[in-house]
N, C-alpha and C positions, 0 to 999 in steps of 0.2 A: 563699168562703173560699179562702186560699192554699194550695198545696201543702204547705209546712211546717205550717201550722196543720191539716190535714186528718191528715197523718200524727201529729202530736202528739195531736190528739184521739182517732185510732184507738189508737195505743197506750195512751191512759187506759182506752177501752172494752177493750181487750186484757187491762189488767190486773186492771180489776174483774171480768170474766169468768171470768178464771183462778182468781180467789178465792172464785168462786161456789158453792155446795155442791151445785147442781142440775146440774153438767157431766157429760156421758158421752162414749163416742165407739163405733164401730164393735168396738174391739178391747178393749172391756170396761175399758178405762181409768177407774178410778173416784178422785174426790177422797178425801182423808182426812177425819177427822172435823172437820177446821177449815177444810177447803174447798179444802186445796193439794192439786195433783194433781204428782207427779213421774214422768217416764216416762224409763225407763232405756233405753238403745241395743236390749235383746232385746225392749222393749216396743212397738219402732216397726218392726220387721219386719212385711212383709204376711203374712197367714197364706197357707199352700200355694194356689198356684193363681192368688193375688189380686196386684194391684199396690200397691193402696190403701190407707194407714191412716187412717183419722178420728180426729184425736186430739181436736178439740173441735168440737161442733156437727156441721151438715150444711148442704152449700151449698144444697140444695132447699128450705131451711127458713129462716123469718127469724132472723137474728142472727150473730153471728161464728162461724166456721169456720176450722179450721186441718188440713190434710191433708198428710198426705207421699205422694208417687207415685213408684212404682221402675218405669223405664223399661227394658226389654232391648234390647241392642244392636239396631240396626236399627228399632225401633218407634217410632211418633210420633202426631203428628195431622196432620190436614187442614187446608185455611185454613178458619178460624172465627173467632166474635168472642162476646164475653159481655157481658151487659147491665150489669153491675156491674164496678167494678174489680177486680183481683187483684194481689198482691202475693206475689212469689215469690224464693225462695232456692236457689240451687243447692248442693247439700249434698254432692254426691258426683259427678264426672265433668264432663265437658264438654256442655252442653247446648246444642243448635244451633237457633236461631231464624229466622224471616224475619217481619218486622213491616212493619206502614202497608199503602200501596197496592201495593208489590212481593209481598205476600201473599197478593195476591187470587187467583195461580194457584199451584198448588203446584209448587216445581221445587226440589226439594232442593241443586242446585247453588248456588243464590243465599241461601242461610242463612249467618247468622256465629256463631260458637263464643261460649259464655257460658261461664266457667271455672268451676270449683268456687270455692265462695266468694263468686260474684258475686251480685248483686240485680237483678230485673227489676220495673218498675210496667208493667201492662198497662191502660191507661185503658179506662172503659166505652166498649164498641162498638169497640173496638181491634183491626182486624183480623189475625190473626197464624197462625202455625203452628209447630209444635216435634218435636223429635226427639233420640232418641239414636243417634248414626250407629255408632260402632263399640266402644261399652263402655257399662257399666250406667248409669245416671244416676237419682238421687235428688233428687227437688226437694221443697220445701216450701212450700204454697200456703197464704194466706189471705186472707182477705175476709168482705164481709157477703152472707149470702143474703137472699133466694133469687137465686141465680144461673140464667139461662137461657142457654145456649149454642146459637149458629145456625151452621149451615153455609155455607158460601160455597158455591154450586155450582159445579161447574168444566167445561171444556171437556172434550169428549169424549178428548182426546189426553192432556191432563195426569192423567187418571184412571188410564192405563194403565202409570205409572211405578211 
């Protein structure tokens, strides 16, 4: 299947699931009687002390999921990969990423900026890490579950940063 056909199929699945009356989320977002779910900005803020809003589904369960993650300045991930593709849109701020073989060892100086409004496709098994450097960042991530995340072991010196 070509990449464009895969995206088209994904969009069809997303549309179907958005209309499904059996959706739910961690923020108690519930569809109306006709199956529609409309979440306003006030519905998409993480609960106090949390950084994640589950809009649809659960990445640890089979099926479509859509999440919003809010990253505080100076926070991020270490090198890892996922067994499933992930689709990411930067909704707020500048997200910094390292991808591919260069992402096997953590080095925040080797990250590239991904500006607000940008899109990232992470292929299955694609090594990467990411962070919010000096501002809050909000990203929306969607994909098909279940997703398993595997950390990439680091040399002792790179864990000290």
